[in-house]
C-alpha positions as CSV (number, residue, x, y, z in Angstrom):
1,M,-11.8,-42.9,8.9
2,P,-10.3,-42.9,5.4
3,H,-10.4,-45.9,3.0
4,Y,-7.4,-47.2,1.1
5,R,-7.2,-49.3,-2.1
6,W,-4.5,-51.9,-2.3
7,K,-3.1,-53.9,-5.2
8,N,-0.4,-56.6,-5.6
9,K,0.5,-59.1,-8.3
10,S,-2.4,-61.5,-7.6
11,D,-5.2,-59.5,-6.0
12,T,-6.8,-56.1,-5.2
13,G,-8.9,-54.8,-2.3
14,R,-10.2,-52.0,-0.1
15,I,-9.3,-51.4,3.5
16,Q,-10.2,-48.8,6.2
17,A,-7.4,-47.4,8.4
18,K,-6.3,-44.2,10.2
19,N,-3.4,-43.7,7.8
20,K,-1.3,-45.5,5.1
21,M,1.2,-47.0,7.5
22,I,-1.5,-48.6,9.6
23,A,-3.2,-49.9,6.4
24,R,0.1,-51.6,5.4
25,I,0.5,-53.2,8.9
26,I,-3.1,-54.6,8.7
27,L,-2.4,-56.0,5.3
28,R,0.9,-57.7,6.4
29,K,-1.0,-59.3,9.4
30,N,-3.4,-60.7,6.8
31,G,-0.5,-62.1,4.8
32,I,-0.6,-59.5,2.0
33,N,2.9,-58.2,1.2
34,N,4.4,-55.9,-1.4
35,A,1.1,-54.2,-2.1
36,V,0.7,-50.8,-3.7
37,I,-1.5,-48.7,-1.4
38,Y,-3.2,-45.4,-2.2
39,R,-5.9,-43.4,-0.5
40,E,-9.4,-43.6,-2.0
41,I,-10.8,-40.2,-3.0
42,N,-14.3,-39.6,-1.6
43,W,-15.8,-37.5,-4.5
44,I,-19.1,-37.1,-2.7
45,K,-17.4,-35.6,0.3
46,L,-15.4,-33.3,-1.9
47,T,-18.6,-31.9,-3.5
48,Q,-20.3,-31.4,-0.1
49,R,-20.0,-28.1,1.7
50,K,-19.3,-28.0,5.4
51,P,-22.4,-27.2,7.5
52,S,-22.6,-23.5,8.4
53,F,-22.8,-22.1,11.9
54,S,-26.5,-21.4,11.5
55,K,-27.2,-25.1,10.5
56,K,-25.3,-26.3,13.5
57,I,-27.2,-24.0,15.8
58,E,-30.5,-25.1,14.2
59,L,-29.6,-28.8,14.8
60,F,-28.6,-28.4,18.4
61,D,-31.5,-26.1,19.1
62,S,-34.0,-28.6,17.7
63,L,-32.3,-31.5,19.6
64,K,-32.5,-29.5,22.9
65,L,-36.3,-28.8,22.3
66,F,-37.1,-32.4,21.5
67,L,-35.2,-33.7,24.6
68,K,-36.9,-31.1,26.8
69,S,-40.3,-32.2,25.6
70,G,-39.5,-35.7,26.9
71,M,-38.7,-37.4,23.6
72,D,-35.9,-40.0,23.6
73,L,-32.6,-39.3,21.7
74,R,-33.2,-41.6,18.8
75,N,-36.7,-40.3,18.0
76,S,-35.4,-36.7,18.4
77,L,-32.8,-37.3,15.7
78,M,-35.3,-39.0,13.5
79,H,-37.7,-36.0,13.7
80,I,-34.8,-33.5,13.1
81,K,-33.8,-35.5,10.0
82,K,-37.4,-35.3,8.6
83,Q,-37.4,-31.5,9.1
84,T,-34.1,-30.7,7.4
85,S,-33.9,-30.3,3.6
86,N,-30.0,-30.4,3.6
87,S,-28.9,-33.7,2.1
88,H,-25.5,-33.6,3.8
89,I,-27.0,-33.0,7.2
90,K,-29.6,-35.8,6.6
91,L,-26.7,-38.2,5.8
92,I,-24.9,-37.2,9.0
93,L,-28.0,-37.6,11.1
94,T,-28.7,-41.0,9.5
95,N,-25.2,-42.2,10.5
96,I,-25.5,-40.8,14.0
97,E,-28.9,-42.5,14.4
98,K,-27.4,-45.9,13.2
99,S,-24.4,-45.4,15.6
100,I,-26.7,-44.9,18.6
101,Q,-28.8,-47.8,17.5
102,N,-25.6,-49.9,17.6
103,G,-25.0,-48.9,21.2
104,Q,-22.7,-45.9,20.8
105,S,-23.2,-42.7,22.9
106,L,-24.1,-39.4,21.3
107,S,-20.6,-38.1,21.8
108,E,-19.1,-41.2,20.2
109,A,-21.5,-40.9,17.2
110,F,-20.7,-37.2,16.7
111,S,-17.0,-37.8,16.9
112,S,-17.2,-39.6,13.5
113,H,-18.3,-36.3,11.9
114,P,-15.6,-33.6,12.5
115,D,-17.4,-31.2,10.2
116,F,-20.2,-31.0,12.8
117,S,-18.5,-31.5,16.1
118,D,-15.4,-29.6,17.3
119,P,-13.5,-30.6,20.4
120,L,-15.5,-28.2,22.6
121,T,-18.9,-29.6,21.4
122,L,-17.8,-33.2,21.9
123,S,-16.5,-32.5,25.4
124,L,-19.7,-30.7,26.5
125,I,-21.9,-33.5,25.1
126,L,-19.7,-36.1,26.9
127,L,-20.0,-34.1,30.1
128,G,-23.8,-33.8,29.6
129,E,-24.1,-37.6,29.1
130,S,-22.0,-38.4,32.2
131,T,-23.7,-36.0,34.5
132,G,-27.3,-36.2,33.1
133,T,-27.3,-32.6,32.1
134,L,-27.3,-33.0,28.3
135,E,-30.0,-30.3,27.7
136,K,-28.0,-27.8,29.8
137,Q,-24.8,-28.6,27.8
138,L,-26.7,-28.2,24.5
139,D,-27.6,-24.7,25.7
140,V,-23.9,-23.9,26.3
141,I,-23.0,-25.3,22.9
142,I,-25.7,-23.2,21.2
143,H,-24.6,-20.0,23.1
144,H,-21.0,-20.7,22.1
145,H,-21.8,-21.1,18.4
146,K,-24.0,-18.0,18.4
147,K,-21.2,-15.9,20.0
148,Y,-18.6,-17.2,17.6
149,Q,-20.9,-16.7,14.6
150,A,-21.6,-13.1,15.6
151,L,-17.8,-12.5,16.0
152,V,-17.0,-14.0,12.6
153,S,-19.9,-12.2,10.8
154,S,-18.8,-8.9,12.3
155,I,-15.2,-9.3,11.1
156,K,-16.4,-10.5,7.7
157,Q,-18.7,-7.5,7.3
158,S,-15.9,-5.0,8.2
159,L,-13.6,-6.6,5.5
160,T,-16.2,-7.2,2.8
161,Y,-16.6,-3.6,1.8
162,P,-12.9,-2.7,1.4
163,C,-12.2,-5.9,-0.4
164,V,-15.0,-5.3,-2.9
165,I,-13.9,-1.7,-3.5
166,M,-10.2,-2.8,-4.0
167,I,-11.2,-5.6,-6.5
168,S,-13.5,-3.1,-8.3
169,T,-10.7,-0.6,-8.5
170,I,-8.2,-3.1,-9.9
171,F,-10.8,-4.2,-12.5
172,V,-11.8,-0.7,-13.6
173,T,-8.2,0.4,-13.8
174,T,-7.3,-2.6,-15.9
175,I,-10.2,-1.9,-18.3
176,L,-9.2,1.8,-18.5
177,L,-5.5,1.0,-19.2
178,K,-6.4,-1.8,-21.7
179,F,-9.2,-0.2,-23.7
180,A,-9.6,3.6,-22.9
181,I,-6.0,4.8,-23.1
182,P,-4.8,3.2,-26.5
183,P,-7.0,5.7,-28.6
184,F,-5.3,8.6,-26.7
185,I,-1.9,7.1,-27.5
186,E,-2.8,7.0,-31.2
187,I,-3.8,10.7,-31.1
188,F,-0.6,11.7,-29.3
189,S,1.6,9.8,-31.7
190,T,-0.2,11.1,-34.8
191,A,0.1,14.7,-33.6
192,N,3.8,14.1,-32.6
193,L,3.1,15.5,-29.2
194,K,5.7,15.7,-26.5
195,V,3.9,14.1,-23.5
196,P,4.7,14.9,-19.8
197,A,6.4,12.4,-17.6
198,L,3.1,11.5,-15.9
199,T,1.4,10.7,-19.2
200,A,4.5,8.8,-20.5
201,N,4.5,6.6,-17.4
202,L,0.7,5.9,-17.9
203,I,1.3,5.0,-21.6
204,E,4.1,2.6,-20.5
205,L,1.8,1.0,-18.0
206,S,-1.0,0.7,-20.6
207,N,1.4,-1.0,-23.1
208,A,2.4,-3.5,-20.4
209,I,-1.3,-4.6,-19.9
210,N,-1.7,-7.5,-22.3
211,W,-3.0,-11.0,-22.0
212,N,0.5,-12.5,-21.8
213,N,1.6,-10.3,-18.9
214,I,-1.8,-10.9,-17.1
215,G,-1.2,-14.7,-17.5
216,I,2.3,-14.4,-16.2
217,T,1.2,-12.3,-13.2
218,M,-1.5,-14.8,-12.3
219,L,1.0,-17.7,-12.6
220,V,3.6,-16.0,-10.5
221,S,0.9,-15.1,-7.9
222,M,-0.3,-18.7,-7.7
223,T,3.3,-20.0,-7.4
224,L,4.0,-17.6,-4.6
225,L,0.8,-18.6,-2.8
226,I,1.7,-22.3,-3.1
227,I,5.3,-21.6,-1.8
228,F,3.8,-19.5,1.1
229,R,1.4,-22.3,2.1
230,Q,4.3,-24.9,2.1
231,I,6.6,-22.6,4.1
232,K,3.7,-21.9,6.5
233,K,3.7,-25.5,7.5
234,R,7.3,-25.2,9.0
235,K,7.2,-24.7,12.7
236,S,9.9,-22.0,12.7
237,F,8.1,-19.9,10.1
238,R,4.7,-20.4,11.7
239,K,6.1,-19.2,15.1
240,V,7.5,-16.0,13.5
241,L,4.2,-15.4,11.6
242,D,2.1,-16.0,14.7
243,K,4.3,-13.7,16.8
244,T,4.0,-11.0,14.2
245,L,0.2,-11.3,14.0
246,L,-0.1,-10.9,17.7
247,R,1.2,-7.4,17.4
248,I,-2.0,-6.5,15.6
249,S,-4.4,-5.5,18.4
250,L,-7.5,-6.6,16.5
251,Y,-6.2,-10.1,16.0
252,R,-4.8,-10.4,19.5
253,E,-8.1,-9.3,21.1
254,T,-10.1,-11.6,18.9
255,L,-8.1,-14.6,20.2
256,I,-8.3,-13.3,23.9
257,A,-12.1,-12.9,23.6
258,R,-12.5,-16.4,22.2
259,Y,-10.2,-18.1,24.7
260,C,-12.0,-16.4,27.6
261,H,-15.4,-17.4,26.2
262,I,-14.3,-21.1,25.8
263,L,-12.9,-21.2,29.4
264,S,-16.0,-19.5,30.9
265,S,-18.3,-21.9,29.0
266,T,-16.4,-25.0,30.0
267,L,-15.7,-24.1,33.6
268,N,-19.3,-22.9,34.3
269,A,-20.5,-26.2,32.6
270,G,-18.5,-28.2,35.2
271,L,-15.4,-29.2,33.3
272,P,-12.1,-29.3,35.4
273,L,-9.6,-26.5,34.6
274,S,-7.1,-29.0,33.1
275,D,-9.7,-30.3,30.7
276,S,-10.8,-26.7,29.8
277,L,-7.1,-25.8,29.0
278,S,-6.7,-29.0,26.9
279,L,-9.7,-27.9,24.9
280,V,-8.3,-24.5,24.3
281,I,-5.0,-26.1,23.1
282,N,-6.9,-28.3,20.6
283,I,-9.0,-25.4,19.3
284,S,-6.2,-22.8,19.1
285,R,-4.3,-22.2,15.9
286,N,-1.8,-19.7,17.1
287,S,1.5,-21.5,18.0
288,I,2.5,-18.9,20.6
289,Y,-0.7,-19.4,22.6
290,I,-0.6,-23.1,22.1
291,E,2.9,-23.2,23.7
292,L,1.7,-20.9,26.5
293,F,-1.4,-23.0,27.3
294,K,0.7,-26.2,27.3
295,K,3.1,-24.6,29.9
296,T,0.1,-23.5,31.9
297,L,-1.5,-27.0,31.8
298,S,1.8,-28.5,33.0
299,S,2.1,-25.9,35.7
300,I,-1.4,-26.4,37.2
301,E,-0.9,-30.2,37.1
302,K,2.1,-29.6,39.4
303,G,-0.2,-27.6,41.8
304,H,0.8,-24.1,40.7
305,P,-1.9,-21.4,40.2
306,L,-3.1,-20.3,36.7
307,S,-1.6,-16.9,37.1
308,K,2.0,-18.3,37.4
309,T,2.2,-18.7,33.6
310,L,-0.7,-16.7,32.3
311,K,0.8,-13.3,32.8
312,P,1.9,-10.1,30.9
313,P,3.1,-9.3,28.3
314,I,1.4,-12.1,26.4
315,I,-1.7,-11.8,28.5
316,P,-3.2,-8.3,28.9
317,M,-2.7,-6.6,32.3
318,M,-6.5,-6.2,32.7
319,L,-7.1,-10.0,32.2
320,Y,-4.2,-10.8,34.6
321,S,-5.7,-8.7,37.3
322,L,-9.1,-10.4,36.8
323,L,-7.4,-13.7,36.9
324,L,-5.8,-13.0,40.3
325,T,-9.2,-12.0,41.6
326,G,-10.8,-15.2,40.3
327,E,-8.2,-17.3,41.9
328,E,-8.6,-15.6,45.3
329,T,-12.4,-15.8,45.2
330,G,-12.6,-19.3,43.5
331,R,-14.9,-17.9,40.7
332,L,-12.7,-18.4,37.7
333,G,-15.6,-19.3,35.4
334,E,-17.4,-16.1,36.3
335,I,-14.3,-14.0,35.9
336,F,-13.6,-15.5,32.4
337,K,-17.2,-14.8,31.5
338,Q,-16.8,-11.1,32.5
339,A,-13.5,-10.9,30.6
340,S,-15.1,-12.4,27.5
341,T,-17.9,-9.8,27.6
342,L,-15.3,-7.0,28.2
343,Y,-13.0,-8.0,25.3
344,E,-15.9,-8.8,22.9
345,G,-17.3,-5.3,23.5
346,R,-13.9,-3.7,22.9
347,L,-13.4,-5.8,19.8
348,Q,-16.8,-4.7,18.4
349,Q,-16.0,-1.1,19.1
350,K,-12.7,-1.4,17.2
351,I,-14.3,-3.2,14.3
352,D,-17.0,-0.4,14.0
353,R,-14.3,2.3,14.2
354,L,-12.2,0.6,11.6
355,T,-15.2,0.2,9.3
356,R,-16.0,3.9,9.6
357,L,-12.4,4.9,9.0
358,I,-11.8,2.6,6.0
359,E,-14.8,3.7,3.9
360,P,-13.7,7.4,3.4
361,V,-10.1,6.4,2.9
362,I,-10.9,3.9,0.2
363,I,-13.3,6.3,-1.6
364,S,-10.6,9.1,-1.4
365,F,-8.0,6.7,-2.8
366,L,-10.3,5.5,-5.6
367,A,-11.2,9.1,-6.6
368,G,-7.6,10.2,-6.4
369,F,-6.4,7.3,-8.6
370,V,-9.0,7.8,-11.3
371,G,-8.4,11.6,-11.2
372,L,-4.7,11.0,-11.7
373,I,-5.4,9.0,-14.8
374,V,-7.7,11.7,-16.2
375,I,-5.1,14.4,-15.5
376,A,-2.4,12.3,-17.2
377,L,-4.6,11.9,-20.3
378,Y,-5.6,15.6,-20.6
379,L,-2.2,17.2,-19.8
380,P,-0.9,16.9,-23.4
381,I,-4.2,18.4,-24.7
382,F,-3.8,21.3,-22.3
383,N,-0.3,21.8,-23.6
384,I,-1.6,22.0,-27.2
385,G,-4.0,24.8,-26.1
386,N,-1.2,26.7,-24.3
387,A,1.0,26.4,-27.4
388,I,-1.7,27.8,-29.7
389,L,-2.3,30.7,-27.3
């Protein structure tokens, strides 16, 4: 919970509240009016990096092993804290240990640390505490994080190579235009050569590359980025953007695979369907799917089947057919698990195919672009040779 500083004519102080409005209400109840309130910046938190997936998996894996060995929760956390070298994780574990010592449950203690506990993790821990199956739910959490980590790593690897090549191309081209071409310009101007149109365009581009223009370009880019981020917060724009992104099959199948995996994990763990859908709504960032799952949740609460709202075109026909089968057999959790495996396999195939396709395309583009610069530089020289002959 954030902290706020307050100041009026006679006094100053510090208060903890969910937001600025609640902080003002608390102050008024205590007889403090007309106070200036501002949020306190936590510089330590700003300098700390969020724990990686591997660190989360390591923590939950260690906790599961200690609990299986018969050790109690508090001692398990104490031993994990001693083993870790990460200061941020040590601080989190210390706070969780203190919370448990003060009578809080593990799910309540983790809820104070959103960097380490997403809604799915908290729900599964709570389910494990209420049913006495905490070790089993930790297994589900570990499996979920490993799956998600593998998916994210796969997408990052497929994008890293083209991004590095594109950045290198821009850097090399800028260096060529800024430092390699000016000597040729001097030669052409001294010899009073009539340069071809391709060379003339290259010379104009080289003359445009200066520190002032680079600074202006960076400033305009940053301004556009800030404007885009502000516009992105608007619901109408966000809806249009999300709808456009869903036309990209790679993005759409990534979301489908993740939703199926979450639903299979939670349903097989014993969560009711309504709670599983609520989790998907909390985790999802696509407004189109959030709206769809909200309608689905409202529909099943009225007694309708899941397939009434989860249907094509927004849901793939294959998944819809599997869904109907799952409803008939009463094995929705197993059906979503099969669908998750199916779409994750398809997604991996598409990523591998895209990676294999991108590499030669980028190399060809880079070779062609550098070749074009070389041809543009040497065309006037070839013209001199032809004139002499």
